[in-house]
VEXTOR-712955 format. One record per residue (C-alpha): x, y, z; residue number from 1. Coordinates in steps of 0.25 Angstrom, whole numbers, plus 5000, padded with zeros to 4 digits. Example, Ala and Ser with C-alpha at 12.3 -4.5 7.8 and 13.67 -1.06 7.14 Angstrom:
# VEXTOR-712955
{east->5049; north->4982; up->5031; i->1}
{east->5055; north->4996; up->5029; i->2}
# end
This chain:
# VEXTOR-712955
{east->5366; north->5520; up->5385; i->1}
{east->5357; north->5525; up->5394; i->2}
{east->5362; north->5532; up->5408; i->3}
{east->5358; north->5521; up->5418; i->4}
{east->5359; north->5529; up->5431; i->5}
{east->5356; north->5541; up->5438; i->6}
{east->5367; north->5547; up->5445; i->7}
{east->5368; north->5560; up->5454; i->8}
{east->5382; north->5563; up->5454; i->9}
{east->5380; north->5575; up->5465; i->10}
{east->5375; north->5563; up->5473; i->11}
{east->5385; north->5551; up->5473; i->12}
{east->5380; north->5543; up->5482; i->13}
{east->5367; north->5541; up->5477; i->14}
{east->5365; north->5529; up->5469; i->15}
{east->5363; north->5530; up->5454; i->16}
{east->5349; north->5526; up->5449; i->17}
{east->5347; north->5517; up->5438; i->18}
{east->5339; north->5526; up->5428; i->19}
{east->5332; north->5513; up->5420; i->20}
{east->5327; north->5504; up->5432; i->21}
{east->5314; north->5503; up->5440; i->22}
{east->5321; north->5493; up->5450; i->23}
{east->5312; north->5482; up->5445; i->24}
{east->5322; north->5469; up->5440; i->25}
{east->5321; north->5468; up->5426; i->26}
{east->5326; north->5453; up->5422; i->27}
{east->5334; north->5450; up->5411; i->28}
{east->5339; north->5435; up->5408; i->29}
{east->5346; north->5434; up->5395; i->30}
{east->5359; north->5434; up->5387; i->31}
{east->5360; north->5451; up->5385; i->32}
{east->5358; north->5454; up->5402; i->33}
{east->5367; north->5449; up->5415; i->34}
{east->5357; north->5436; up->5419; i->35}
{east->5355; north->5441; up->5435; i->36}
{east->5353; north->5431; up->5446; i->37}
{east->5340; north->5438; up->5449; i->38}
{east->5333; north->5434; up->5435; i->39}
{east->5321; north->5426; up->5436; i->40}
{east->5327; north->5417; up->5425; i->41}
{east->5339; north->5412; up->5433; i->42}
{east->5334; north->5399; up->5436; i->43}
{east->5340; north->5386; up->5441; i->44}
{east->5342; north->5373; up->5435; i->45}
{east->5328; north->5369; up->5441; i->46}
{east->5322; north->5381; up->5436; i->47}
{east->5320; north->5390; up->5448; i->48}
{east->5324; north->5404; up->5448; i->49}
{east->5337; north->5406; up->5455; i->50}
{east->5336; north->5419; up->5461; i->51}
{east->5328; north->5415; up->5473; i->52}
{east->5338; north->5405; up->5475; i->53}
{east->5348; north->5416; up->5476; i->54}
{east->5341; north->5425; up->5483; i->55}
{east->5340; north->5415; up->5494; i->56}
{east->5353; north->5412; up->5494; i->57}
{east->5359; north->5427; up->5495; i->58}
{east->5348; north->5430; up->5505; i->59}
{east->5353; north->5419; up->5514; i->60}
{east->5368; north->5423; up->5513; i->61}
{east->5364; north->5438; up->5515; i->62}
{east->5358; north->5434; up->5529; i->63}
{east->5370; north->5425; up->5532; i->64}
{east->5380; north->5437; up->5529; i->65}
{east->5371; north->5447; up->5537; i->66}
{east->5370; north->5438; up->5548; i->67}
{east->5386; north->5435; up->5548; i->68}
{east->5384; north->5422; up->5545; i->69}
{east->5388; north->5420; up->5531; i->70}
{east->5399; north->5411; up->5526; i->71}
{east->5407; north->5408; up->5514; i->72}
{east->5398; north->5395; up->5514; i->73}
{east->5387; north->5404; up->5513; i->74}
{east->5392; north->5412; up->5502; i->75}
{east->5396; north->5399; up->5494; i->76}
{east->5383; north->5392; up->5496; i->77}
{east->5376; north->5404; up->5492; i->78}
{east->5383; north->5406; up->5479; i->79}
{east->5381; north->5392; up->5474; i->80}
{east->5366; north->5393; up->5478; i->81}
{east->5365; north->5404; up->5471; i->82}
{east->5373; north->5399; up->5459; i->83}
{east->5369; north->5384; up->5460; i->84}
{east->5381; north->5381; up->5458; i->85}
{east->5394; north->5377; up->5467; i->86}
{east->5406; north->5384; up->5467; i->87}
{east->5420; north->5386; up->5474; i->88}
{east->5423; north->5398; up->5483; i->89}
{east->5437; north->5395; up->5488; i->90}
{east->5442; north->5411; up->5485; i->91}
{east->5429; north->5417; up->5491; i->92}
{east->5430; north->5407; up->5503; i->93}
{east->5446; north->5410; up->5506; i->94}
{east->5444; north->5425; up->5504; i->95}
{east->5432; north->5424; up->5515; i->96}
{east->5436; north->5414; up->5524; i->97}
{east->5452; north->5416; up->5523; i->98}
{east->5456; north->5429; up->5518; i->99}
{east->5445; north->5438; up->5522; i->100}
{east->5448; north->5443; up->5538; i->101}
{east->5435; north->5439; up->5548; i->102}
{east->5432; north->5453; up->5548; i->103}
{east->5432; north->5454; up->5531; i->104}
{east->5427; north->5440; up->5532; i->105}
{east->5414; north->5444; up->5541; i->106}
{east->5412; north->5458; up->5534; i->107}
{east->5410; north->5451; up->5520; i->108}
{east->5402; north->5439; up->5524; i->109}
{east->5392; north->5449; up->5533; i->110}
{east->5391; north->5460; up->5526; i->111}
{east->5396; north->5461; up->5512; i->112}
{east->5390; north->5448; up->5509; i->113}
{east->5377; north->5451; up->5512; i->114}
{east->5379; north->5464; up->5503; i->115}
{east->5383; north->5455; up->5491; i->116}
{east->5370; north->5446; up->5495; i->117}
{east->5361; north->5459; up->5493; i->118}
{east->5367; north->5463; up->5481; i->119}
{east->5365; north->5451; up->5473; i->120}
{east->5350; north->5448; up->5480; i->121}
{east->5347; north->5462; up->5476; i->122}
{east->5352; north->5460; up->5461; i->123}
{east->5338; north->5462; up->5454; i->124}
{east->5336; north->5474; up->5461; i->125}
{east->5348; north->5482; up->5460; i->126}
{east->5352; north->5477; up->5445; i->127}
{east->5337; north->5479; up->5441; i->128}
{east->5339; north->5472; up->5428; i->129}
{east->5352; north->5463; up->5423; i->130}
{east->5363; north->5470; up->5416; i->131}
{east->5364; north->5468; up->5401; i->132}
{east->5378; north->5461; up->5397; i->133}
{east->5387; north->5467; up->5390; i->134}
{east->5388; north->5457; up->5378; i->135}
{east->5399; north->5457; up->5366; i->136}
{east->5397; north->5468; up->5356; i->137}
{east->5388; north->5477; up->5365; i->138}
{east->5390; north->5491; up->5366; i->139}
{east->5383; north->5494; up->5380; i->140}
{east->5384; north->5497; up->5394; i->141}
{east->5380; north->5491; up->5409; i->142}
{east->5378; north->5501; up->5419; i->143}
{east->5374; north->5497; up->5433; i->144}
{east->5377; north->5505; up->5448; i->145}
{east->5387; north->5498; up->5456; i->146}
{east->5377; north->5493; up->5465; i->147}
{east->5371; north->5485; up->5454; i->148}
{east->5385; north->5481; up->5450; i->149}
{east->5386; north->5478; up->5465; i->150}
{east->5374; north->5467; up->5465; i->151}
{east->5379; north->5461; up->5452; i->152}
{east->5393; north->5458; up->5458; i->153}
{east->5385; north->5453; up->5470; i->154}
{east->5377; north->5443; up->5460; i->155}
{east->5392; north->5439; up->5455; i->156}
{east->5397; north->5436; up->5469; i->157}
{east->5386; north->5426; up->5472; i->158}
{east->5388; north->5420; up->5457; i->159}
{east->5374; north->5423; up->5455; i->160}
{east->5375; north->5426; up->5440; i->161}
{east->5370; north->5415; up->5430; i->162}
{east->5374; north->5407; up->5420; i->163}
{east->5389; north->5415; up->5421; i->164}
{east->5395; north->5403; up->5426; i->165}
{east->5395; north->5396; up->5412; i->166}
{east->5405; north->5401; up->5404; i->167}
{east->5407; north->5391; up->5393; i->168}
{east->5407; north->5391; up->5379; i->169}
{east->5392; north->5394; up->5374; i->170}
{east->5386; north->5398; up->5388; i->171}
{east->5380; north->5410; up->5388; i->172}
{east->5391; north->5417; up->5397; i->173}
{east->5403; north->5412; up->5390; i->174}
{east->5407; north->5426; up->5385; i->175}
{east->5404; north->5431; up->5400; i->176}
{east->5414; north->5432; up->5413; i->177}
{east->5407; north->5425; up->5425; i->178}
{east->5404; north->5437; up->5435; i->179}
{east->5401; north->5428; up->5446; i->180}
{east->5410; north->5427; up->5456; i->181}
{east->5412; north->5412; up->5458; i->182}
{east->5425; north->5411; up->5451; i->183}
{east->5430; north->5422; up->5460; i->184}
{east->5427; north->5414; up->5472; i->185}
{east->5433; north->5402; up->5467; i->186}
{east->5449; north->5398; up->5470; i->187}
{east->5456; north->5404; up->5480; i->188}
{east->5465; north->5393; up->5484; i->189}
{east->5475; north->5393; up->5473; i->190}
{east->5479; north->5400; up->5461; i->191}
{east->5472; north->5414; up->5461; i->192}
{east->5468; north->5413; up->5475; i->193}
{east->5475; north->5426; up->5480; i->194}
{east->5471; north->5435; up->5468; i->195}
{east->5456; north->5429; up->5467; i->196}
{east->5454; north->5431; up->5483; i->197}
{east->5458; north->5446; up->5481; i->198}
{east->5450; north->5449; up->5469; i->199}
{east->5439; north->5443; up->5478; i->200}
{east->5444; north->5453; up->5490; i->201}
{east->5442; north->5465; up->5481; i->202}
{east->5428; north->5461; up->5475; i->203}
{east->5423; north->5459; up->5491; i->204}
{east->5428; north->5471; up->5493; i->205}
{east->5419; north->5478; up->5483; i->206}
{east->5408; north->5471; up->5490; i->207}
{east->5412; north->5476; up->5503; i->208}
{east->5412; north->5489; up->5496; i->209}
{east->5399; north->5489; up->5491; i->210}
{east->5393; north->5483; up->5504; i->211}
{east->5399; north->5495; up->5512; i->212}
{east->5392; north->5505; up->5500; i->213}
{east->5386; north->5502; up->5488; i->214}
{east->5393; north->5510; up->5478; i->215}
{east->5383; north->5519; up->5470; i->216}
{east->5389; north->5520; up->5455; i->217}
{east->5387; north->5516; up->5442; i->218}
{east->5396; north->5506; up->5432; i->219}
{east->5396; north->5503; up->5419; i->220}
{east->5400; north->5492; up->5409; i->221}
{east->5401; north->5496; up->5394; i->222}
{east->5405; north->5485; up->5383; i->223}
{east->5411; north->5492; up->5370; i->224}
{east->5412; north->5487; up->5357; i->225}
{east->5420; north->5496; up->5346; i->226}
{east->5413; north->5496; up->5334; i->227}
{east->5420; north->5492; up->5321; i->228}
{east->5417; north->5506; up->5316; i->229}
{east->5425; north->5512; up->5329; i->230}
{east->5438; north->5503; up->5326; i->231}
{east->5449; north->5511; up->5321; i->232}
{east->5458; north->5511; up->5308; i->233}
{east->5471; north->5509; up->5315; i->234}
{east->5480; north->5509; up->5302; i->235}
{east->5474; north->5522; up->5299; i->236}
{east->5473; north->5530; up->5315; i->237}
{east->5481; north->5543; up->5317; i->238}
{east->5477; north->5545; up->5330; i->239}
{east->5488; north->5548; up->5339; i->240}
{east->5494; north->5542; up->5351; i->241}
{east->5487; north->5544; up->5364; i->242}
{east->5493; north->5550; up->5375; i->243}
{east->5498; north->5539; up->5386; i->244}
{east->5503; north->5539; up->5400; i->245}
{east->5510; north->5526; up->5404; i->246}
{east->5513; north->5523; up->5419; i->247}
{east->5515; north->5509; up->5425; i->248}
{east->5511; north->5512; up->5440; i->249}
{east->5497; north->5514; up->5440; i->250}
{east->5486; north->5505; up->5437; i->251}
{east->5474; north->5507; up->5427; i->252}
{east->5462; north->5507; up->5438; i->253}
{east->5469; north->5520; up->5444; i->254}
{east->5469; north->5528; up->5432; i->255}
{east->5457; north->5536; up->5434; i->256}
{east->5450; north->5543; up->5423; i->257}
{east->5454; north->5534; up->5413; i->258}
{east->5449; north->5522; up->5404; i->259}
{east->5455; north->5510; up->5412; i->260}
{east->5458; north->5497; up->5403; i->261}
{east->5455; north->5485; up->5410; i->262}
{east->5464; north->5474; up->5403; i->263}
{east->5453; north->5465; up->5402; i->264}
{east->5448; north->5450; up->5399; i->265}
{east->5438; north->5448; up->5387; i->266}
{east->5430; north->5443; up->5397; i->267}
{east->5429; north->5456; up->5405; i->268}
{east->5436; north->5454; up->5421; i->269}
{east->5446; north->5444; up->5416; i->270}
{east->5448; north->5433; up->5427; i->271}
{east->5442; north->5442; up->5438; i->272}
{east->5432; north->5431; up->5442; i->273}
{east->5444; north->5420; up->5443; i->274}
{east->5459; north->5423; up->5446; i->275}
{east->5462; north->5434; up->5436; i->276}
{east->5468; north->5447; up->5444; i->277}
{east->5474; north->5456; up->5434; i->278}
{east->5471; north->5470; up->5430; i->279}
{east->5455; north->5467; up->5425; i->280}
{east->5454; north->5456; up->5437; i->281}
{east->5458; north->5466; up->5447; i->282}
{east->5452; north->5479; up->5441; i->283}
{east->5439; north->5470; up->5443; i->284}
{east->5439; north->5468; up->5457; i->285}
{east->5445; north->5480; up->5461; i->286}
{east->5431; north->5485; up->5453; i->287}
{east->5422; north->5473; up->5456; i->288}
{east->5411; north->5480; up->5449; i->289}
{east->5419; north->5477; up->5436; i->290}
{east->5416; north->5463; up->5437; i->291}
{east->5401; north->5466; up->5433; i->292}
{east->5407; north->5466; up->5419; i->293}
{east->5409; north->5451; up->5421; i->294}
{east->5394; north->5450; up->5422; i->295}
{east->5393; north->5458; up->5409; i->296}
{east->5402; north->5458; up->5398; i->297}
{east->5404; north->5448; up->5388; i->298}
{east->5418; north->5444; up->5384; i->299}
{east->5424; north->5456; up->5377; i->300}
{east->5426; north->5455; up->5362; i->301}
{east->5439; north->5462; up->5355; i->302}
{east->5432; north->5475; up->5351; i->303}
{east->5426; north->5478; up->5365; i->304}
{east->5428; north->5482; up->5379; i->305}
{east->5420; north->5485; up->5392; i->306}
{east->5420; north->5497; up->5401; i->307}
{east->5418; north->5497; up->5414; i->308}
{east->5413; north->5509; up->5420; i->309}
{east->5415; north->5515; up->5435; i->310}
{east->5418; north->5502; up->5441; i->311}
{east->5421; north->5505; up->5455; i->312}
{east->5435; north->5501; up->5463; i->313}
{east->5433; north->5496; up->5476; i->314}
{east->5449; north->5490; up->5479; i->315}
{east->5463; north->5492; up->5478; i->316}
{east->5473; north->5481; up->5475; i->317}
{east->5487; north->5476; up->5475; i->318}
{east->5493; north->5467; up->5466; i->319}
{east->5490; north->5460; up->5452; i->320}
{east->5487; north->5447; up->5447; i->321}
{east->5492; north->5438; up->5457; i->322}
{east->5496; north->5447; up->5467; i->323}
{east->5482; north->5455; up->5467; i->324}
{east->5476; north->5459; up->5482; i->325}
{east->5466; north->5467; up->5485; i->326}
{east->5470; north->5479; up->5493; i->327}
{east->5459; north->5488; up->5499; i->328}
{east->5448; north->5496; up->5497; i->329}
{east->5448; north->5506; up->5486; i->330}
{east->5438; north->5519; up->5486; i->331}
{east->5435; north->5522; up->5471; i->332}
{east->5432; north->5538; up->5468; i->333}
{east->5431; north->5538; up->5455; i->334}
{east->5421; north->5549; up->5451; i->335}
{east->5408; north->5545; up->5445; i->336}
{east->5403; north->5549; up->5431; i->337}
{east->5389; north->5553; up->5428; i->338}
{east->5383; north->5539; up->5429; i->339}
{east->5390; north->5538; up->5445; i->340}
{east->5400; north->5528; up->5437; i->341}
{east->5414; north->5530; up->5442; i->342}
{east->5424; north->5536; up->5431; i->343}
{east->5430; north->5524; up->5429; i->344}
{east->5431; north->5517; up->5415; i->345}
{east->5437; north->5503; up->5413; i->346}
{east->5437; north->5496; up->5400; i->347}
{east->5441; north->5481; up->5399; i->348}
{east->5451; north->5479; up->5388; i->349}
{east->5453; north->5465; up->5385; i->350}
{east->5466; north->5461; up->5379; i->351}
{east->5469; north->5448; up->5370; i->352}
{east->5475; north->5437; up->5379; i->353}
{east->5487; north->5434; up->5370; i->354}
{east->5491; north->5419; up->5375; i->355}
{east->5501; north->5419; up->5362; i->356}
{east->5508; north->5433; up->5365; i->357}
{east->5513; north->5434; up->5351; i->358}
{east->5498; north->5436; up->5345; i->359}
{east->5496; north->5449; up->5353; i->360}
{east->5505; north->5456; up->5340; i->361}
{east->5497; north->5451; up->5329; i->362}
{east->5488; north->5462; up->5323; i->363}
{east->5474; north->5455; up->5326; i->364}
{east->5477; north->5456; up->5341; i->365}
{east->5483; north->5468; up->5340; i->366}
{east->5473; north->5474; up->5333; i->367}
{east->5462; north->5467; up->5343; i->368}
{east->5469; north->5474; up->5355; i->369}
{east->5469; north->5487; up->5349; i->370}
{east->5454; north->5486; up->5345; i->371}
{east->5452; north->5482; up->5358; i->372}
{east->5460; north->5494; up->5365; i->373}
{east->5454; north->5504; up->5358; i->374}
{east->5440; north->5499; up->5360; i->375}
{east->5443; north->5502; up->5374; i->376}
{east->5449; north->5514; up->5372; i->377}
{east->5439; north->5519; up->5362; i->378}
{east->5431; north->5531; up->5368; i->379}
{east->5418; north->5530; up->5361; i->380}
{east->5412; north->5543; up->5353; i->381}
{east->5402; north->5547; up->5366; i->382}
{east->5412; north->5548; up->5375; i->383}
{east->5423; north->5555; up->5364; i->384}
{east->5428; north->5566; up->5374; i->385}
{east->5431; north->5556; up->5385; i->386}
{east->5443; north->5550; up->5381; i->387}
{east->5450; north->5548; up->5394; i->388}
{east->5463; north->5541; up->5395; i->389}
{east->5465; north->5525; up->5395; i->390}
{east->5472; north->5517; up->5407; i->391}
{east->5478; north->5505; up->5402; i->392}
{east->5490; north->5496; up->5401; i->393}
{east->5496; north->5484; up->5399; i->394}
{east->5482; north->5478; up->5393; i->395}
{east->5483; north->5463; up->5391; i->396}
{east->5498; north->5461; up->5394; i->397}
{east->5498; north->5452; up->5406; i->398}
{east->5490; north->5438; up->5406; i->399}
{east->5485; north->5442; up->5392; i->400}
{east->5501; north->5442; up->5385; i->401}
{east->5499; north->5454; up->5379; i->402}
{east->5512; north->5464; up->5375; i->403}
{east->5512; north->5476; up->5384; i->404}
{east->5519; north->5485; up->5372; i->405}
{east->5509; north->5481; up->5362; i->406}
{east->5497; north->5484; up->5371; i->407}
{east->5501; north->5497; up->5374; i->408}
{east->5503; north->5501; up->5359; i->409}
{east->5489; north->5494; up->5356; i->410}
{east->5483; north->5503; up->5368; i->411}
{east->5490; north->5515; up->5364; i->412}
{east->5485; north->5514; up->5351; i->413}
{east->5469; north->5510; up->5356; i->414}
{east->5470; north->5523; up->5365; i->415}
{east->5475; north->5532; up->5354; i->416}
{east->5466; north->5527; up->5343; i->417}
{east->5455; north->5530; up->5355; i->418}
{east->5461; north->5543; up->5359; i->419}
{east->5464; north->5541; up->5373; i->420}
{east->5476; north->5543; up->5381; i->421}
{east->5482; north->5531; up->5388; i->422}
{east->5487; north->5528; up->5403; i->423}
{east->5495; north->5515; up->5401; i->424}
{east->5498; north->5507; up->5414; i->425}
{east->5510; north->5499; up->5413; i->426}
{east->5508; north->5491; up->5425; i->427}
{east->5522; north->5494; up->5432; i->428}
{east->5530; north->5491; up->5419; i->429}
{east->5539; north->5502; up->5417; i->430}
{east->5546; north->5498; up->5405; i->431}
{east->5532; north->5499; up->5397; i->432}
{east->5531; north->5512; up->5404; i->433}
{east->5543; north->5517; up->5398; i->434}
{east->5542; north->5508; up->5384; i->435}
{east->5528; north->5513; up->5380; i->436}
{east->5530; north->5527; up->5383; i->437}
{east->5543; north->5527; up->5374; i->438}
{east->5535; north->5521; up->5363; i->439}
{east->5524; north->5531; up->5366; i->440}
{east->5534; north->5542; up->5365; i->441}
{east->5539; north->5536; up->5351; i->442}
{east->5526; north->5535; up->5346; i->443}
{east->5521; north->5549; up->5351; i->444}
{east->5534; north->5555; up->5344; i->445}
{east->5532; north->5547; up->5331; i->446}
{east->5516; north->5552; up->5332; i->447}
{east->5511; north->5538; up->5331; i->448}
{east->5497; north->5537; up->5328; i->449}
{east->5487; north->5524; up->5330; i->450}
{east->5490; north->5520; up->5316; i->451}
{east->5506; north->5520; up->5319; i->452}
{east->5503; north->5512; up->5331; i->453}
{east->5496; north->5501; up->5323; i->454}
{east->5506; north->5501; up->5313; i->455}
{east->5515; north->5498; up->5324; i->456}
{east->5507; north->5485; up->5330; i->457}
{east->5505; north->5482; up->5315; i->458}
{east->5521; north->5480; up->5312; i->459}
{east->5524; north->5475; up->5326; i->460}
{east->5516; north->5463; up->5323; i->461}
{east->5526; north->5456; up->5315; i->462}
{east->5537; north->5462; up->5325; i->463}
{east->5532; north->5458; up->5339; i->464}
{east->5543; north->5447; up->5340; i->465}
{east->5554; north->5457; up->5337; i->466}
{east->5553; north->5468; up->5346; i->467}
{east->5543; north->5474; up->5357; i->468}
{east->5533; north->5483; up->5352; i->469}
{east->5538; north->5495; up->5358; i->470}
{east->5553; north->5493; up->5351; i->471}
{east->5547; north->5493; up->5337; i->472}
{east->5537; north->5506; up->5339; i->473}
{east->5551; north->5513; up->5345; i->474}
{east->5559; north->5507; up->5332; i->475}
{east->5548; north->5510; up->5322; i->476}
{east->5545; north->5525; up->5318; i->477}
{east->5531; north->5527; up->5314; i->478}
{east->5535; north->5532; up->5300; i->479}
{east->5542; north->5518; up->5299; i->480}
{east->5529; north->5510; up->5300; i->481}
{east->5524; north->5513; up->5287; i->482}
{east->5537; north->5514; up->5279; i->483}
# end
C-alpha cells in the first residue's frame, strides 16, 4: 500500500498532505467505490442531477444557521429535499427541542450546524475522489484524513449517500450497512429512546469538537482475509500458552498500546444507527470516525476481519446498554505514528449469534470461532516484530449467547497460536477472573500446548451438558487426553 500522506512529526499542528491528489475531483460511480452525492451520475427520477439540488438546499440551511434563524423544521426539510424522500425525526427533534438547554440548542443551530453544512457542501473538494469499498475478499486499506472523514460524516448527517437506504435481497447494498443517519434520527418517544438520545449526544459532541478545531490526523480502515495457506494445523500445533493478565475493573478502550477487540456484528457497527447500545455501538459513538466503516465495509466473512486504525476518541460515558449516557468531553492524547495516525488499533471481530445456545459446542462452530479469533490476532509477516498484546474479554457472550468459559479458551488458543499475550477483561465478573486464572495456572503447570487445548474442546463437544468447560479441563490431565 503506498504511503498516502506526507506528515511532519516535528510539526504536529500541520495538516498532513495527500501525496496522490491534485485537488481536482475525480468522479467514480460504480460498484467498487463509494457513490458520493456530488457525482454527476447521481440523478433524480426525472433525470436531473441531484447535486445542484443538494447544494441549493444546504446553502439555504447554512444561511439560516449563520443568521440564527434555523429551526428543527428547517433541518427536516433540508434532509428530505436532499434525499428526495420523507423521514421521521422524533429522536433528533426531542434532542434539539427538549433535551438540550437553550444555550446548547442555540450553539448547535447557529454554529455547529453551519459547519456540518460546509463539510457536506465541500465534499468534492475535501474528498477529491470517492474512497474504494472494502468488499468481501479484498485485502486492502482505505486511508483518509480526519477532515475527509468529517466531510463524509456530514454527508451521512444529511442522509446524502445514494442507494444505501435499499438493503433488500438482490439490491446493490444488501450486504452493507446504511451509513445515513435517518434511522438514528427516528424514534425517541418509546423503546430505545433514552439511550438513542445519548448516542446522538456523543455524535453531536464530535461535530461540536471538530467545529471548534478540525483534527489534523489520519485514519485507516483495513480489511483482511486469512489465506487458506495460513490456517494453522491445530491438531499438530506445539505452540505454548501465551502470557495472560485477567482483570475485571478495566474496559477495552482504556487499555492503551494493545490491539483492542471490538465485539462486532458481521455487519460492522451492529445496531449503532438504531437501538443497539452495547460494546460495539458504544465504541462507535465515542469514536464517531469509526462510523466511516459502515460506509465502506461489506458484510464480514468467517475468515475476515476489519482493522480500524487511528480513530480518535471524543467522549466519555457511563452506564451500558439501557443505562448508557454521554458523560463529558474526552481529550485523546494517544501518540501518533509516522502517518499521523493515533496509535490505537481496533479489530472488528464478529462472533456467531447463537439463538440456540447448545450449537456453539459443535466442532464446526467452535472451529469457526477459533479461525475468526486467529484471523484477528494473527500478525502478518511484514510486522512480525510488532507482537503487541490483545485486549479482549467476553466476546459474543451478551446478546449473542456465547458461553464465557468457551470463548475464553477459544481466544486463549488463538492468541497462543499467534504468539501474542492477552489482557482479558471480564467486565466486573470476579468469578470469571478467579476461575479462568485457576484454569490457566493448571494448564501452565501441565505445559499444555495449542494442540492440547484443541483436544480439550473436541472432547468437550459431547460433554457440555454434563459439566462446565473449566471443570472438565481441571479434572482432565493433559496426559489422559490421548490415552
